[in-house]
N, CA, C, O and the ligand as a Tripos MOL2 file, in Angstrom:
@<TRIPOS>MOLECULE
protein
  257   255    65     0     0
PROTEIN
NO_CHARGES

@<TRIPOS>ATOM
      1 N           4.4080    2.3810  -10.8600 N.3       1 MET1
      2 CA          3.0670    2.8780  -11.2300 C.3       1 MET1
      3 C           2.4150    3.5330  -10.0090 C.2       1 MET1
      4 O           2.3300    2.9400   -8.9340 O.2       1 MET1
      5 N           1.9620    4.7630  -10.2060 N.am      2 ARG2
      6 CA          1.3210    5.4750   -9.1050 C.3       2 ARG2
      7 C          -0.1110    4.9970   -8.9000 C.2       2 ARG2
      8 O          -0.8110    4.6260   -9.8420 O.2       2 ARG2
      9 N          -0.5190    5.0200   -7.6410 N.am      3 CYS3
     10 CA         -1.8980    4.6480   -7.3510 C.3       3 CYS3
     11 C          -2.8340    5.7810   -7.8000 C.2       3 CYS3
     12 O          -2.3960    6.8940   -8.0920 O.2       3 CYS3
     13 N          -4.0880    5.4750   -7.8450 N.am      4 LYS4
     14 CA         -5.0820    6.4650   -8.2900 C.3       4 LYS4
     15 C          -5.0250    7.7380   -7.4610 C.2       4 LYS4
     16 O          -5.1540    8.8400   -7.9930 O.2       4 LYS4
     17 N          -4.8320    7.5840   -6.1580 N.am      5 ASP5
     18 CA         -4.8020    8.7550   -5.2860 C.3       5 ASP5
     19 C          -3.6300    9.6680   -5.6250 C.2       5 ASP5
     20 O          -3.7850   10.8880   -5.6820 O.2       5 ASP5
     21 N          -2.4500    9.0740   -5.8500 N.am      6 CYS6
     22 CA         -1.2880    9.8990   -6.1570 C.3       6 CYS6
     23 C          -1.3800   10.5050   -7.5520 C.2       6 CYS6
     24 O          -0.8570   11.5920   -7.7960 O.2       6 CYS6
     25 N          -2.0410    9.8070   -8.4620 N.am      7 GLN7
     26 CA         -2.2060   10.3700   -9.8040 C.3       7 GLN7
     27 C          -3.0250   11.6440   -9.7610 C.2       7 GLN7
     28 O          -2.8270   12.5380  -10.5830 O.2       7 GLN7
     29 N          -3.9360   11.7340   -8.8180 N.am      8 SER8
     30 CA         -4.7540   12.9460   -8.7740 C.3       8 SER8
     31 C          -4.1860   13.9880   -7.8180 C.2       8 SER8
     32 O          -4.7450   15.0770   -7.6940 O.2       8 SER8
     33 N          -3.0840   13.6710   -7.1410 N.am      9 GLY9
     34 CA         -2.4360   14.7020   -6.3390 C.3       9 GLY9
     35 C          -2.2140   14.3140   -4.8950 C.2       9 GLY9
     36 O          -2.4790   13.1900   -4.4680 O.2       9 GLY9
     37 N          -1.7200   15.2860   -4.1680 N.am     10 TYR10
     38 CA         -1.4210   15.0670   -2.7480 C.3      10 TYR10
     39 C          -2.6290   15.5300   -1.9520 C.2      10 TYR10
     40 O          -2.8320   16.7290   -1.7580 O.2      10 TYR10
     41 N          -3.4090   14.6010   -1.5050 N.am     11 HIS11
     42 CA         -4.6630   14.9590   -0.8370 C.3      11 HIS11
     43 C          -5.0430   13.8580    0.1370 C.2      11 HIS11
     44 O          -4.3970   12.8120    0.2030 O.2      11 HIS11
     45 N          -6.0940   14.1090    0.8850 N.am     12 ALA12
     46 CA         -6.5960   13.1140    1.8310 C.3      12 ALA12
     47 C          -7.0310   11.8550    1.0740 C.2      12 ALA12
     48 O          -7.4010   11.9750   -0.0940 O.2      12 ALA12
     49 N          -7.0110   10.6860    1.6520 N.am     13 PRO13
     50 CA         -6.6500   10.4080    3.0510 C.3      13 PRO13
     51 C          -5.1400   10.4420    3.2830 C.2      13 PRO13
     52 O          -4.3890    9.7210    2.6260 O.2      13 PRO13
     53 N          -4.7010   11.2810    4.2190 N.am     14 TYR14
     54 CA         -3.2700   11.4380    4.4640 C.3      14 TYR14
     55 C          -2.6770   10.2610    5.2340 C.2      14 TYR14
     56 O          -1.4570   10.1430    5.3480 O.2      14 TYR14
     57 N          -3.5290    9.4000    5.7570 N.am     15 ASP15
     58 CA         -2.9560    8.2480    6.4580 C.3      15 ASP15
     59 C          -2.3700    7.2390    5.4870 C.2      15 ASP15
     60 O          -1.8190    6.2190    5.9030 O.2      15 ASP15
     61 N          -2.4850    7.5180    4.1880 N.am     16 ARG16
     62 CA         -1.7970    6.6470    3.2320 C.3      16 ARG16
     63 C          -0.3190    6.9770    3.1470 C.2      16 ARG16
     64 O           0.4380    6.2530    2.5010 O.2      16 ARG16
     65 N           0.1060    8.0630    3.7920 N.am     17 PHE17
     66 CA          1.5070    8.4690    3.7340 C.3      17 PHE17
     67 C           2.2620    8.1100    5.0070 C.2      17 PHE17
     68 O           1.7450    8.1540    6.1230 O.2      17 PHE17
     69 N           3.5010    7.7560    4.7670 N.am     18 GLU18
     70 CA          4.4170    7.5070    5.8780 C.3      18 GLU18
     71 C           5.4960    8.5880    5.8060 C.2      18 GLU18
     72 O           6.0100    8.8680    4.7230 O.2      18 GLU18
     73 N           5.8440    9.1940    6.9260 N.am     19 ARG19
     74 CA          6.8680   10.2360    6.9080 C.3      19 ARG19
     75 C           8.2430    9.6190    7.0370 C.2      19 ARG19
     76 O           8.5410    8.9370    8.0170 O.2      19 ARG19
     77 N           9.0830    9.8650    6.0390 N.am     20 LEU20
     78 CA         10.4160    9.2630    6.0350 C.3      20 LEU20
     79 C          11.5010   10.2270    6.4670 C.2      20 LEU20
     80 O          12.5580    9.8010    6.9320 O.2      20 LEU20
     81 N          11.2570   11.5130    6.3200 N.am     21 GLY21
     82 CA         12.3090   12.4510    6.6760 C.3      21 GLY21
     83 C          11.7890   13.8680    6.7380 C.2      21 GLY21
     84 O          10.6610   14.1580    6.3400 O.2      21 GLY21
     85 N          12.6390   14.7450    7.2470 N.am     22 LEU22
     86 CA         12.2350   16.1440    7.2920 C.3      22 LEU22
     87 C          13.4500   17.0420    7.1430 C.2      22 LEU22
     88 O          14.5730   16.6780    7.4910 O.2      22 LEU22
     89 N          13.1870   18.2170    6.6190 N.am     23 ARG23
     90 CA         14.2020   19.2710    6.5260 C.3      23 ARG23
     91 C          13.7160   20.4250    7.3760 C.2      23 ARG23
     92 O          12.6770   21.0180    7.0840 O.2      23 ARG23
     93 N          14.4610   20.7540    8.4300 N.am     24 PRO24
     94 CA         14.0080   21.8420    9.3040 C.3      24 PRO24
     95 C          14.0290   23.1920    8.6190 C.2      24 PRO24
     96 O          13.3210   24.1020    9.0500 O.2      24 PRO24
     97 N          14.8160   23.3540    7.5660 N.am     25 ASP25
     98 CA         14.9190   24.6680    6.9320 C.3      25 ASP25
     99 C          13.7100   25.0030    6.0710 C.2      25 ASP25
    100 O          13.5150   26.1680    5.7220 O.2      25 ASP25
    101 N          12.9140   24.0410    5.7280 N.am     26 GLY26
    102 CA         11.7370   24.2860    4.8750 C.3      26 GLY26
    103 C          10.6430   25.0150    5.6220 C.2      26 GLY26
    104 O          10.3860   26.1680    5.2770 O.2      26 GLY26
    105 N           9.9830   24.4580    6.6030 N.am     27 PRO27
    106 CA         10.1890   23.0310    6.8450 C.3      27 PRO27
    107 C           9.5270   22.2280    5.7270 C.2      27 PRO27
    108 O           8.5100   22.6410    5.1710 O.2      27 PRO27
    109 N          10.1110   21.0910    5.4110 N.am     28 SER28
    110 CA          9.4640   20.2240    4.4470 C.3      28 SER28
    111 C           9.6350   18.7800    4.8990 C.2      28 SER28
    112 O          10.5560   18.4340    5.6380 O.2      28 SER28
    113 N           8.7260   17.9700    4.4310 N.am     29 PHE29
    114 CA          8.6870   16.5850    4.8660 C.3      29 PHE29
    115 C           8.7440   15.6510    3.6660 C.2      29 PHE29
    116 O           8.1360   15.9120    2.6280 O.2      29 PHE29
    117 N           9.4750   14.5700    3.8230 N.am     30 LEU30
    118 CA          9.4850   13.5410    2.7930 C.3      30 LEU30
    119 C           8.4300   12.5140    3.1650 C.2      30 LEU30
    120 O           8.5070   11.8730    4.2140 O.2      30 LEU30
    121 N           7.4540   12.3700    2.2970 N.am     31 MET31
    122 CA          6.3440   11.4810    2.5610 C.3      31 MET31
    123 C           6.3110   10.3850    1.5030 C.2      31 MET31
    124 O           6.5610   10.6240    0.3220 O.2      31 MET31
    125 N           5.9970    9.1800    1.9610 N.am     32 LYS32
    126 CA          5.9270    8.0540    1.0300 C.3      32 LYS32
    127 C           4.5380    7.4450    1.0850 C.2      32 LYS32
    128 O           4.0040    7.1700    2.1590 O.2      32 LYS32
    129 N           3.9700    7.2420   -0.0820 N.am     33 CYS33
    130 CA          2.6480    6.6310   -0.1580 C.3      33 CYS33
    131 C           2.7730    5.1410    0.1330 C.2      33 CYS33
    132 O           3.5790    4.4440   -0.4840 O.2      33 CYS33
    133 N           1.9820    4.6660    1.0660 N.am     34 ARG34
    134 CA          2.0280    3.2390    1.4090 C.3      34 ARG34
    135 C           1.4110    2.3780    0.3250 C.2      34 ARG34
    136 O           1.6690    1.1770    0.2450 O.2      34 ARG34
    137 N           0.5960    3.0000   -0.5050 N.am     35 GLN35
    138 CA         -0.1070    2.2280   -1.5410 C.3      35 GLN35
    139 C           0.7800    1.9640   -2.7540 C.2      35 GLN35
    140 O           0.7600    0.8640   -3.3070 O.2      35 GLN35
    141 N           1.5580    2.9640   -3.1730 N.am     36 CYS36
    142 CA          2.3180    2.7990   -4.4150 C.3      36 CYS36
    143 C           3.7950    3.1420   -4.2640 C.2      36 CYS36
    144 O           4.5740    2.9200   -5.1910 O.2      36 CYS36
    145 N           4.1960    3.6840   -3.1030 N.am     37 GLY37
    146 CA          5.6030    3.9930   -2.8970 C.3      37 GLY37
    147 C           6.0420    5.3240   -3.4740 C.2      37 GLY37
    148 O           7.2300    5.6450   -3.4390 O.2      37 GLY37
    149 N           5.1130    6.1080   -4.0050 N.am     38 ALA38
    150 CA          5.4710    7.4230   -4.5420 C.3      38 ALA38
    151 C           6.0420    8.2900   -3.4300 C.2      38 ALA38
    152 O           5.5900    8.2330   -2.2870 O.2      38 ALA38
    153 N           7.0500    9.0990   -3.7830 N.am     39 LEU39
    154 CA          7.6800    9.9890   -2.8050 C.3      39 LEU39
    155 C           7.2160   11.4140   -3.0610 C.2      39 LEU39
    156 O           7.2390   11.9010   -4.1910 O.2      39 LEU39
    157 N           6.7990   12.0650   -1.9970 N.am     40 TRP40
    158 CA          6.3320   13.4410   -2.0710 C.3      40 TRP40
    159 C           7.1460   14.2860   -1.1140 C.2      40 TRP40
    160 O           7.4860   13.8600   -0.0100 O.2      40 TRP40
    161 N           7.4530   15.5010   -1.5640 N.am     41 SER41
    162 CA          8.0740   16.4730   -0.6840 C.3      41 SER41
    163 C           7.0100   17.4950   -0.3280 C.2      41 SER41
    164 O           6.5230   18.2390   -1.1800 O.2      41 SER41
    165 N           6.6600   17.5120    0.9570 N.am     42 GLU42
    166 CA          5.5750   18.3710    1.4100 C.3      42 GLU42
    167 C           6.1300   19.6050    2.1080 C.2      42 GLU42
    168 O           6.8470   19.5040    3.1030 O.2      42 GLU42
    169 N           5.7900   20.7620    1.5730 N.am     43 ALA43
    170 CA          6.2270   22.0440    2.1420 C.3      43 ALA43
    171 C           4.9890   22.8900    2.4020 C.2      43 ALA43
    172 O           3.8980   22.5640    1.9350 O.2      43 ALA43
    173 N           5.1630   23.9900    3.1580 N.am     44 PRO44
    174 CA          3.9900   24.8310    3.4540 C.3      44 PRO44
    175 C           3.2510   25.3000    2.2070 C.2      44 PRO44
    176 O           2.0320   25.4670    2.2420 O.2      44 PRO44
    177 N           3.9750   25.5180    1.0950 N.am     45 LYS45
    178 CA          3.2900   26.0220   -0.0890 C.3      45 LYS45
    179 C           2.7110   24.9210   -0.9690 C.2      45 LYS45
    180 O           2.0850   25.2040   -1.9900 O.2      45 LYS45
    181 N           2.9190   23.6780   -0.5790 N.am     46 GLY46
    182 CA          2.3470   22.5960   -1.3670 C.3      46 GLY46
    183 C           3.2640   21.3990   -1.4120 C.2      46 GLY46
    184 O           4.3720   21.4270   -0.8750 O.2      46 GLY46
    185 N           2.8020   20.3580   -2.0510 N.am     47 ALA47
    186 CA          3.5830   19.1270   -2.1270 C.3      47 ALA47
    187 C           3.8760   18.7930   -3.5790 C.2      47 ALA47
    188 O           3.0470   19.0150   -4.4610 O.2      47 ALA47
    189 N           5.0710   18.2530   -3.8160 N.am     48 THR48
    190 CA          5.4300   17.8510   -5.1650 C.3      48 THR48
    191 C           5.9620   16.4260   -5.1440 C.2      48 THR48
    192 O           6.5990   15.9910   -4.1850 O.2      48 THR48
    193 N           5.6870   15.7240   -6.2160 N.am     49 LEU49
    194 CA          6.2400   14.3850   -6.4000 C.3      49 LEU49
    195 C           7.7270   14.5250   -6.6890 C.2      49 LEU49
    196 O           8.1240   15.3750   -7.4860 O.2      49 LEU49
    197 N           8.5450   13.7140   -6.0610 N.am     50 ILE50
    198 CA          9.9750   13.7790   -6.3580 C.3      50 ILE50
    199 C          10.5130   12.3820   -6.6300 C.2      50 ILE50
    200 O           9.9540   11.3740   -6.1960 O.2      50 ILE50
    201 N          11.6170   12.3630   -7.3650 N.am     51 HIS51
    202 CA         12.2600   11.0920   -7.6750 C.3      51 HIS51
    203 C          13.1170   10.6440   -6.5010 C.2      51 HIS51
    204 O          13.5260   11.4360   -5.6520 O.2      51 HIS51
    205 N          13.3660    9.3580   -6.4890 N.am     52 ARG52
    206 CA         14.1570    8.7750   -5.4100 C.3      52 ARG52
    207 C          15.5380    9.4280   -5.2830 C.2      52 ARG52
    208 O          16.0160    9.6850   -4.1780 O.2      52 ARG52
    209 N          16.1670    9.6900   -6.4270 N.am     53 ALA53
    210 CA         17.5010   10.2940   -6.3990 C.3      53 ALA53
    211 C          17.4560   11.6760   -5.7650 C.2      53 ALA53
    212 O          18.3470   12.0470   -5.0000 O.2      53 ALA53
    213 N          16.4090   12.4370   -6.0870 N.am     54 ASP54
    214 CA         16.2610   13.7650   -5.4910 C.3      54 ASP54
    215 C          15.9570   13.6500   -4.0070 C.2      54 ASP54
    216 O          16.4380   14.4530   -3.2070 O.2      54 ASP54
    217 N          15.1640   12.6610   -3.6400 N.am     55 ALA55
    218 CA         14.8380   12.4650   -2.2350 C.3      55 ALA55
    219 C          16.1040   12.1860   -1.4380 C.2      55 ALA55
    220 O          16.2520   12.6620   -0.3120 O.2      55 ALA55
    221 N          17.0050   11.4260   -2.0120 N.am     56 ARG56
    222 CA         18.2690   11.1210   -1.3230 C.3      56 ARG56
    223 C          19.0990   12.3700   -1.1030 C.2      56 ARG56
    224 O          19.7420   12.5260   -0.0640 O.2      56 ARG56
    225 N          19.0810   13.2680   -2.0980 N.am     57 LEU57
    226 CA         19.8450   14.5080   -1.9770 C.3      57 LEU57
    227 C          19.2020   15.4570   -0.9670 C.2      57 LEU57
    228 O          19.8810   16.0770   -0.1480 O.2      57 LEU57
    229 N          17.8760   15.5510   -1.0490 N.am     58 LEU58
    230 CA         17.1770   16.5040   -0.2000 C.3      58 LEU58
    231 C          17.0590   16.0190    1.2430 C.2      58 LEU58
    232 O          17.0610   16.8100    2.1860 O.2      58 LEU58
    233 N          16.9580   14.7150    1.3870 N.am     59 TYR59
    234 CA         16.7590   14.1390    2.7290 C.3      59 TYR59
    235 C          17.7860   13.0430    2.9830 C.2      59 TYR59
    236 O          17.4510   11.8590    3.0190 O.2      59 TYR59
    237 N          19.0520   13.4550    3.1600 N.am     60 PRO60
    238 CA         20.1220   12.4400    3.2930 C.3      60 PRO60
    239 C          19.9170   11.5150    4.4850 C.2      60 PRO60
    240 O          20.4550   10.4070    4.4960 O.2      60 PRO60
    241 N          19.1580   11.9390    5.4820 N.am     61 ASP61
    242 CA         18.9650   11.0910    6.6520 C.3      61 ASP61
    243 C          17.7840   10.1450    6.5330 C.2      61 ASP61
    244 O          17.5950    9.2740    7.3820 O.2      61 ASP61
    245 N          16.9950   10.3100    5.4930 N.am     62 ALA62
    246 CA         15.7960    9.4790    5.3680 C.3      62 ALA62
    247 C          16.1760    8.0440    5.0390 C.2      62 ALA62
    248 O          17.1520    7.7920    4.3320 O.2      62 ALA62
    249 N          15.4010    7.1220    5.5550 N.am     63 ARG63
    250 CA         15.6310    5.7150    5.2160 C.3      63 ARG63
    251 C          14.7540    5.3910    4.0060 C.2      63 ARG63
    252 O          13.5400    5.2260    4.1240 O.2      63 ARG63
    253 N          15.3900    5.3040    2.8580 N.am     64 LEU64
    254 CA         14.6460    5.0680    1.6210 C.3      64 LEU64
    255 C          14.7720    3.6180    1.1820 C.2      64 LEU64
    256 O          14.2100    3.2330    0.1570 O.2      64 LEU64
    257 ZN          0.1590    6.4220   -4.0460 Zn       65 ZN65
@<TRIPOS>BOND
     1     1     2 1
     2     2     3 1
     3     3     4 2
     4     3     5 am
     5     5     6 1
     6     6     7 1
     7     7     8 2
     8     7     9 am
     9     9    10 1
    10    10    11 1
    11    11    12 2
    12    11    13 am
    13    13    14 1
    14    14    15 1
    15    15    16 2
    16    15    17 am
    17    17    18 1
    18    18    19 1
    19    19    20 2
    20    19    21 am
    21    21    22 1
    22    22    23 1
    23    23    24 2
    24    23    25 am
    25    25    26 1
    26    26    27 1
    27    27    28 2
    28    27    29 am
    29    29    30 1
    30    30    31 1
    31    31    32 2
    32    31    33 am
    33    33    34 1
    34    34    35 1
    35    35    36 2
    36    35    37 am
    37    37    38 1
    38    38    39 1
    39    39    40 2
    40    39    41 am
    41    41    42 1
    42    42    43 1
    43    43    44 2
    44    43    45 am
    45    45    46 1
    46    46    47 1
    47    47    48 2
    48    47    49 am
    49    49    50 1
    50    50    51 1
    51    51    52 2
    52    51    53 am
    53    53    54 1
    54    54    55 1
    55    55    56 2
    56    55    57 am
    57    57    58 1
    58    58    59 1
    59    59    60 2
    60    59    61 am
    61    61    62 1
    62    62    63 1
    63    63    64 2
    64    63    65 am
    65    65    66 1
    66    66    67 1
    67    67    68 2
    68    67    69 am
    69    69    70 1
    70    70    71 1
    71    71    72 2
    72    71    73 am
    73    73    74 1
    74    74    75 1
    75    75    76 2
    76    75    77 am
    77    77    78 1
    78    78    79 1
    79    79    80 2
    80    79    81 am
    81    81    82 1
    82    82    83 1
    83    83    84 2
    84    83    85 am
    85    85    86 1
    86    86    87 1
    87    87    88 2
    88    87    89 am
    89    89    90 1
    90    90    91 1
    91    91    92 2
    92    91    93 am
    93    93    94 1
    94    94    95 1
    95    95    96 2
    96    95    97 am
    97    97    98 1
    98    98    99 1
    99    99   100 2
   100    99   101 am
   101   101   102 1
   102   102   103 1
   103   103   104 2
   104   103   105 am
   105   105   106 1
   106   106   107 1
   107   107   108 2
   108   107   109 am
   109   109   110 1
   110   110   111 1
   111   111   112 2
   112   111   113 am
   113   113   114 1
   114   114   115 1
   115   115   116 2
   116   115   117 am
   117   117   118 1
   118   118   119 1
   119   119   120 2
   120   119   121 am
   121   121   122 1
   122   122   123 1
   123   123   124 2
   124   123   125 am
   125   125   126 1
   126   126   127 1
   127   127   128 2
   128   127   129 am
   129   129   130 1
   130   130   131 1
   131   131   132 2
   132   131   133 am
   133   133   134 1
   134   134   135 1
   135   135   136 2
   136   135   137 am
   137   137   138 1
   138   138   139 1
   139   139   140 2
   140   139   141 am
   141   141   142 1
   142   142   143 1
   143   143   144 2
   144   143   145 am
   145   145   146 1
   146   146   147 1
   147   147   148 2
   148   147   149 am
   149   149   150 1
   150   150   151 1
   151   151   152 2
   152   151   153 am
   153   153   154 1
   154   154   155 1
   155   155   156 2
   156   155   157 am
   157   157   158 1
   158   158   159 1
   159   159   160 2
   160   159   161 am
   161   161   162 1
   162   162   163 1
   163   163   164 2
   164   163   165 am
   165   165   166 1
   166   166   167 1
   167   167   168 2
   168   167   169 am
   169   169   170 1
   170   170   171 1
   171   171   172 2
   172   171   173 am
   173   173   174 1
   174   174   175 1
   175   175   176 2
   176   175   177 am
   177   177   178 1
   178   178   179 1
   179   179   180 2
   180   179   181 am
   181   181   182 1
   182   182   183 1
   183   183   184 2
   184   183   185 am
   185   185   186 1
   186   186   187 1
   187   187   188 2
   188   187   189 am
   189   189   190 1
   190   190   191 1
   191   191   192 2
   192   191   193 am
   193   193   194 1
   194   194   195 1
   195   195   196 2
   196   195   197 am
   197   197   198 1
   198   198   199 1
   199   199   200 2
   200   199   201 am
   201   201   202 1
   202   202   203 1
   203   203   204 2
   204   203   205 am
   205   205   206 1
   206   206   207 1
   207   207   208 2
   208   207   209 am
   209   209   210 1
   210   210   211 1
   211   211   212 2
   212   211   213 am
   213   213   214 1
   214   214   215 1
   215   215   216 2
   216   215   217 am
   217   217   218 1
   218   218   219 1
   219   219   220 2
   220   219   221 am
   221   221   222 1
   222   222   223 1
   223   223   224 2
   224   223   225 am
   225   225   226 1
   226   226   227 1
   227   227   228 2
   228   227   229 am
   229   229   230 1
   230   230   231 1
   231   231   232 2
   232   231   233 am
   233   233   234 1
   234   234   235 1
   235   235   236 2
   236   235   237 am
   237   237   238 1
   238   238   239 1
   239   239   240 2
   240   239   241 am
   241   241   242 1
   242   242   243 1
   243   243   244 2
   244   243   245 am
   245   245   246 1
   246   246   247 1
   247   247   248 2
   248   247   249 am
   249   249   250 1
   250   250   251 1
   251   251   252 2
   252   251   253 am
   253   253   254 1
   254   254   255 1
   255   255   256 2
@<TRIPOS>SUBSTRUCTURE
     1 MET1         2 RESIDUE 1 A MET
     2 ARG2         6 RESIDUE 1 A ARG
     3 CYS3        10 RESIDUE 1 A CYS
     4 LYS4        14 RESIDUE 1 A LYS
     5 ASP5        18 RESIDUE 1 A ASP
     6 CYS6        22 RESIDUE 1 A CYS
     7 GLN7        26 RESIDUE 1 A GLN
     8 SER8        30 RESIDUE 1 A SER
     9 GLY9        34 RESIDUE 1 A GLY
    10 TYR10       38 RESIDUE 1 A TYR
    11 HIS11       42 RESIDUE 1 A HIS
    12 ALA12       46 RESIDUE 1 A ALA
    13 PRO13       50 RESIDUE 1 A PRO
    14 TYR14       54 RESIDUE 1 A TYR
    15 ASP15       58 RESIDUE 1 A ASP
    16 ARG16       62 RESIDUE 1 A ARG
    17 PHE17       66 RESIDUE 1 A PHE
    18 GLU18       70 RESIDUE 1 A GLU
    19 ARG19       74 RESIDUE 1 A ARG
    20 LEU20       78 RESIDUE 1 A LEU
    21 GLY21       82 RESIDUE 1 A GLY
    22 LEU22       86 RESIDUE 1 A LEU
    23 ARG23       90 RESIDUE 1 A ARG
    24 PRO24       94 RESIDUE 1 A PRO
    25 ASP25       98 RESIDUE 1 A ASP
    26 GLY26      102 RESIDUE 1 A GLY
    27 PRO27      106 RESIDUE 1 A PRO
    28 SER28      110 RESIDUE 1 A SER
    29 PHE29      114 RESIDUE 1 A PHE
    30 LEU30      118 RESIDUE 1 A LEU
    31 MET31      122 RESIDUE 1 A MET
    32 LYS32      126 RESIDUE 1 A LYS
    33 CYS33      130 RESIDUE 1 A CYS
    34 ARG34      134 RESIDUE 1 A ARG
    35 GLN35      138 RESIDUE 1 A GLN
    36 CYS36      142 RESIDUE 1 A CYS
    37 GLY37      146 RESIDUE 1 A GLY
    38 ALA38      150 RESIDUE 1 A ALA
    39 LEU39      154 RESIDUE 1 A LEU
    40 TRP40      158 RESIDUE 1 A TRP
    41 SER41      162 RESIDUE 1 A SER
    42 GLU42      166 RESIDUE 1 A GLU
    43 ALA43      170 RESIDUE 1 A ALA
    44 PRO44      174 RESIDUE 1 A PRO
    45 LYS45      178 RESIDUE 1 A LYS
    46 GLY46      182 RESIDUE 1 A GLY
    47 ALA47      186 RESIDUE 1 A ALA
    48 THR48      190 RESIDUE 1 A THR
    49 LEU49      194 RESIDUE 1 A LEU
    50 ILE50      198 RESIDUE 1 A ILE
    51 HIS51      202 RESIDUE 1 A HIS
    52 ARG52      206 RESIDUE 1 A ARG
    53 ALA53      210 RESIDUE 1 A ALA
    54 ASP54      214 RESIDUE 1 A ASP
    55 ALA55      218 RESIDUE 1 A ALA
    56 ARG56      222 RESIDUE 1 A ARG
    57 LEU57      226 RESIDUE 1 A LEU
    58 LEU58      230 RESIDUE 1 A LEU
    59 TYR59      234 RESIDUE 1 A TYR
    60 PRO60      238 RESIDUE 1 A PRO
    61 ASP61      242 RESIDUE 1 A ASP
    62 ALA62      246 RESIDUE 1 A ALA
    63 ARG63      250 RESIDUE 1 A ARG
    64 LEU64      254 RESIDUE 1 A LEU
    65 ZN65       257 GROUP 0 **** ****
């Protein structure tokens, strides 16, 4: 279950996120919400919620 903040999108307060991984080619970052564990892929054009399986594919080095 997503927390209220994640339900309304990727927005401040950003200190609720922990950075788990990065892709230099994006650049994009794998961010995890400390409140609900939701995984977000943050890129310059915006952030999207992603599933754990996709996070593993996109960020093989991340500790999930
Ligand atoms: Zn959340």
